[in-house]
C-alpha positions in Angstrom: -219.0 -145.9 46.4 -215.9 -143.9 47.2 -213.9 -146.3 45.2 -216.2 -145.9 42.2 -215.9 -142.2 42.3 -212.2 -142.4 42.5 -212.2 -144.9 39.6 -214.4 -142.6 37.5 -212.2 -139.7 38.4 -209.0 -141.6 37.4 -210.8 -142.9 34.2 -211.8 -139.3 33.5 -208.2 -138.1 33.9 -206.9 -140.9 31.6 -209.5 -140.0 29.0 -208.6 -136.3 29.3 -204.9 -137.2 29.0 -205.6 -139.4 26.0 -207.5 -136.6 24.4 -204.7 -134.1 25.0 -202.2 -136.7 23.6 -204.3 -137.2 20.5 -204.7 -133.4 20.1 -201.0 -133.0 20.6 -200.0 -135.6 17.9 -202.8 -134.7 15.5 -203.1 -130.9 15.7 -200.2 -129.4 17.7 -197.4 -131.3 15.8 -199.0 -130.1 12.5 -199.1 -126.6 13.9 -195.4 -126.8 14.9 -194.5 -127.9 11.4 -196.5 -125.1 9.9 -194.9 -122.6 12.3 -191.4 -123.8 11.4 -192.2 -123.5 7.7 -193.6 -120.0 8.1 -190.5 -119.0 10.1 -188.3 -120.4 7.4 -190.3 -118.4 4.8 -190.0 -115.3 6.9 -186.2 -115.8 7.2 -185.8 -116.4 3.4 -187.9 -113.2 2.7 -185.7 -111.2 5.1 -182.7 -112.5 3.2 -184.4 -111.5 -0.1 -185.1 -108.0 1.2 -181.5 -107.6 2.3 -180.3 -108.8 -1.1 -182.7 -106.3 -2.7 -181.2 -103.6 -0.7 -177.7 -104.7 -1.9 -179.0 -104.8 -5.5 -180.2 -101.2 -5.1 -176.8 -100.2 -3.9 -175.1 -102.0 -6.8 -177.5 -100.4 -9.2 -176.8 -96.9 -7.8 -173.1 -97.6 -8.0 -173.3 -98.9 -11.6 -175.5 -95.8 -12.6 -172.8 -93.6 -11.0 -170.1 -95.4 -13.0 -172.2 -95.1 -16.2 -172.7 -91.4 -15.6 -168.9 -90.9 -15.2 -168.2 -92.9 -18.3 -170.8 -90.9 -20.3 -169.3 -87.6 -19.0 -165.8 -88.8 -20.0 -167.1 -89.9 -23.4 -168.7 -86.4 -23.9 -165.4 -84.8 -23.0 -163.5 -87.0 -25.5 -166.1 -86.4 -28.1 -165.7 -82.7 -27.8 -161.9 -83.1 -28.4 -162.5 -85.2 -31.5 -164.2 -84.0 -34.6 -166.9 -86.3 -36.0 -166.2 -85.3 -39.6 -163.3 -83.4 -41.0 -163.7 -80.9 -43.9 -160.2 -80.5 -45.1 -160.7 -77.1 -46.9 -162.5 -75.8 -43.8 -159.7 -77.1 -41.6 -157.1 -75.4 -43.8 -159.1 -72.2 -43.9 -159.5 -72.0 -40.1 -155.8 -72.8 -39.7 -154.9 -70.1 -42.1 -157.2 -67.6 -40.3 -155.6 -68.5 -37.0 -152.2 -67.7 -38.6 -153.4 -64.4 -39.9 -154.9 -63.5 -36.5 -151.6 -64.3 -34.7 -149.3 -62.8 -37.4 -147.4 -66.0 -38.3 -146.6 -67.2 -41.8 -146.9 -70.6 -43.3 -144.0 -72.1 -45.2 -145.6 -75.4 -45.9 -148.5 -77.6 -44.8 -148.3 -81.4 -45.4 -151.4 -83.5 -45.0 -150.6 -87.2 -45.0 -152.9 -90.1 -45.7 -155.7 -91.0 -43.3 -154.7 -93.7 -40.8 -157.8 -95.8 -39.7 -158.1 -97.4 -36.3 -161.1 -99.1 -34.7 -163.7 -96.4 -34.1 -161.7 -93.4 -35.3 -159.1 -92.3 -37.8 -156.1 -90.0 -37.6 -154.9 -87.4 -40.1 -151.2 -86.7 -39.6 -150.4 -83.0 -40.5 -147.1 -81.2 -40.6 -147.1 -77.4 -40.4 -144.0 -75.3 -41.1 -144.6 -71.8 -39.7 -142.4 -68.7 -39.3 -143.1 -66.1 -36.7 -142.0 -64.4 -33.6 -141.7 -66.4 -30.4 -144.8 -64.9 -28.7 -146.8 -65.0 -32.0 -146.0 -68.7 -32.3 -147.1 -69.3 -28.7 -150.4 -67.4 -29.4 -150.8 -69.5 -32.6 -150.4 -72.8 -30.7 -152.8 -71.6 -28.0 -155.4 -70.7 -30.6 -155.0 -74.0 -32.4 -155.5 -75.9 -29.1 -158.5 -73.7 -28.3 -160.1 -74.4 -31.7 -159.7 -78.1 -31.1 -158.8 -78.8 -34.8 -155.7 -80.7 -33.8 -154.4 -82.5 -30.8 -151.5 -80.0 -30.3 -150.5 -81.5 -26.9 -149.8 -84.9 -28.5 -147.8 -83.5 -31.4 -144.1 -82.7 -31.8 -142.6 -79.4 -32.1 -139.2 -78.3 -33.5 -137.9 -74.8 -33.3 -135.0 -73.3 -35.3 -133.9 -69.8 -35.9 -135.2 -68.4 -39.1 -132.8 -66.5 -41.3 -135.0 -64.0 -43.0 -134.5 -61.0 -45.2 -131.2 -59.1 -44.9 -131.5 -56.0 -42.9 -134.4 -57.3 -40.9 -133.9 -56.8 -37.2 -136.9 -58.8 -36.1 -135.9 -62.2 -34.7 -138.1 -65.0 -36.1 -138.3 -68.7 -35.4 -139.0 -71.5 -37.9 -141.4 -73.9 -36.2 -142.2 -77.4 -37.5 -145.3 -78.7 -35.8 -146.4 -82.3 -36.3 -150.0 -82.8 -35.1 -152.9 -85.1 -35.7 -156.5 -84.5 -36.3 -158.8 -87.2 -35.1 -162.1 -88.2 -36.8 -164.7 -90.6 -35.4 -165.8 -93.2 -37.9 -169.4 -93.4 -38.9 -169.7 -96.8 -37.3 -169.1 -95.3 -33.9 -166.1 -95.4 -31.7 -164.7 -95.0 -28.2 
């Protein structure tokens, strides 16, 4: 009887081990595969989240660059007139000369030179006045932003005026450009 109990016990252990083996190969192996798949999914999501953070940083950097470009564009746009009204341009230039006590000898406006997005109007001004008056006139022109005075050329010569005049005057030839944005856009 003892042998029978031992045999039943051994048979029970073999059946239990077989059941564990079947469970392992049927259920646990499948569970391991699902676990590995889920871990791979989690890892890919972590990478996607990290990439999303990088995209946000790139977007912020690009937005900052865009803001800087827009700011620079606005600065350039303020320096360049969108349309030029030549009589108004001449009137304002003449008023500036009256305000600073300089006299015009001649104004030459040359043909419009078109470029992509903008055009230039070359202008030559021949002006007579005192040294300080001419400086005030140049400063006023630059402040009015009618011309790009800094990009122009300047020639100074002594002016031989009326006989008996003790006031020293200078003849200034100023070559400047007025810029106009084309209607199609620019910059």
